C-alpha positions in Angstrom: 8.3 45.5 100.1 11.9 44.8 100.3 14.2 41.6 100.0 13.7 40.4 103.5 10.1 40.6 103.2 9.8 38.6 100.1 12.0 36.0 101.7 10.1 36.0 105.1 6.7 35.8 103.5 7.0 32.6 101.9 8.3 33.4 98.5 11.8 31.6 98.8 10.6 28.8 96.9 10.8 30.9 93.7 14.7 30.1 93.9 13.8 26.4 93.3 12.6 27.1 89.7 15.9 28.6 88.9 19.5 27.6 88.8 20.8 31.0 89.8 22.0 32.3 93.1 19.4 32.5 95.9 20.6 36.1 96.9 19.6 39.3 95.6 22.6 40.8 93.9 23.9 44.5 93.0 26.6 43.0 90.6 26.5 40.1 88.1 29.4 39.2 85.7 30.3 42.9 85.1 26.9 44.4 85.7 26.3 46.4 88.7 23.9 49.0 90.1 24.6 52.4 88.9 22.2 54.9 90.0 18.6 55.5 90.9 16.3 58.4 89.4 13.4 59.1 91.9 10.5 60.2 89.5 7.0 60.0 90.6 4.9 57.5 88.7 6.8 57.2 85.5 4.6 55.7 82.5 7.1 55.5 79.7 10.9 55.8 79.4 13.1 55.6 76.2 16.8 55.6 75.5 18.7 58.2 73.4 21.6 57.1 71.2 24.1 58.6 73.9 22.5 56.5 76.5 20.7 59.3 78.3 17.2 58.4 79.4 13.9 60.2 78.3 11.2 59.8 81.0 7.6 60.5 80.8 5.9 60.7 84.1 2.4 61.7 85.3 4.4 65.1 86.5 6.2 65.9 83.4 9.0 65.1 80.7 12.6 64.6 81.8 16.0 63.8 80.5 18.3 62.0 82.8 22.1 62.3 81.8 23.4 58.9 82.7 27.1 60.0 82.6 26.5 62.8 85.3 23.6 60.9 87.1 21.4 63.7 87.1 18.3 65.2 85.4 19.4 67.8 82.9 16.0 68.7 81.4 12.6 69.0 83.2 9.2 70.1 81.7 6.3 70.2 84.2 4.0 72.1 81.8 3.6 70.0 78.7 0.7 67.7 78.2 2.9 64.6 78.7 0.2 62.2 76.8 0.2 64.8 73.7 3.7 63.4 72.2 2.9 59.6 72.6 2.5 58.0 69.0 -0.8 56.4 68.1 1.0 53.1 68.7 2.5 54.1 72.0 5.9 53.1 70.9 7.4 56.6 70.1 7.3 60.0 71.5 7.9 63.3 69.8 9.5 66.0 71.9 8.4 69.0 70.5 10.7 71.3 72.3 13.5 69.6 70.9 12.5 68.4 67.8 13.3 64.9 68.5 11.5 61.6 68.4 12.4 58.8 70.4 11.4 55.0 71.1 9.7 54.5 74.5 8.4 51.6 76.6 6.4 51.2 79.5 2.8 51.1 80.8 1.7 52.6 77.5 4.3 51.1 75.2 5.0 47.5 76.3 8.5 46.2 77.2 12.0 47.5 76.4 15.0 45.7 74.5 15.0 42.3 76.7 18.4 40.8 75.0 21.6 42.2 73.8 22.4 42.0 70.2 25.0 39.4 70.7 22.5 37.4 72.8 24.9 37.2 75.8 22.4 38.7 78.2 18.9 39.1 78.8 16.5 40.5 81.2 13.0 39.8 82.3 10.4 40.2 85.0 9.0 37.4 87.2 5.8 37.7 88.9 6.3 35.8 92.5 2.8 36.6 93.6 0.3 39.0 93.0 1.9 42.3 92.6 5.3 41.2 93.5 7.6 41.5 90.5 11.4 40.5 90.6 13.7 41.5 87.7 16.2 38.8 86.7 19.2 39.0 84.5 20.3 36.0 82.8 23.7 35.3 81.2 22.8 33.1 78.3 26.5 31.8 77.8 26.5 30.4 81.3 22.7 30.0 81.8 22.9 31.8 85.2 20.2 33.8 86.7 20.7 36.9 88.8 17.7 38.3 91.0 18.4 41.9 91.1 18.5 43.8 94.2 16.5 47.0 93.7 17.6 50.2 95.5 15.0 53.1 94.7 12.1 50.6 93.9 10.1 48.3 96.0 9.1 45.2 94.5 5.5 45.6 94.4 3.8 47.4 91.5 4.3 47.5 87.9 7.7 47.1 86.4 9.3 47.4 82.9 12.8 46.8 81.9 15.2 47.4 79.0 18.5 47.8 77.5 20.1 50.9 76.2 20.8 51.4 72.5 24.6 50.9 73.1 23.7 47.9 75.7 26.1 49.4 78.4 23.1 50.0 80.6 19.5 48.7 81.4 16.9 50.3 83.4 14.2 48.9 85.8 11.1 51.3 85.7 8.6 51.1 88.5 6.0 53.4 90.0 8.8 54.9 92.4 11.1 55.7 89.8 14.0 53.9 87.9 17.1 51.9 89.0 19.8 52.0 86.4 22.5 49.4 86.0 25.6 49.5 84.1 28.4 47.1 82.6 31.7 47.8 84.0 
């Protein structure tokens, strides 16, 4: 389902609940759509300190270099669930000897607020199985309904800011959409 389908199928009243713009946006007060990562059925993601993404998918393990906008590590042969900690919040990448914090289907939500509390990201369920990410400027109290590029609005979603807060990700069953601050 894309934006036009949401607006044409009786979900337009959702905008009455918020003080934001009634349009889906790719840009919002310095934030903009950055890139898509087409990964089949990711179950968890995590951020490295250099803002690169670690992705656990049903197909394998991946590292996405945000500056190059490309996958720089692929492992289709590891048992993907083996590295997940008992509390589902960390992943041990044995091949690299690195542990990374994760969130997603098995690990809950990501970092939803910036440290200075200027921005927050959350998900709103419009109807059964229709989820829209909303970026909020906590200074201006303005809401931005995010236009998804790679993802559809149906299905599971998880969101989170990177450690540096220069990026945030929207993860869904068709992959990831990454947004950056200019």
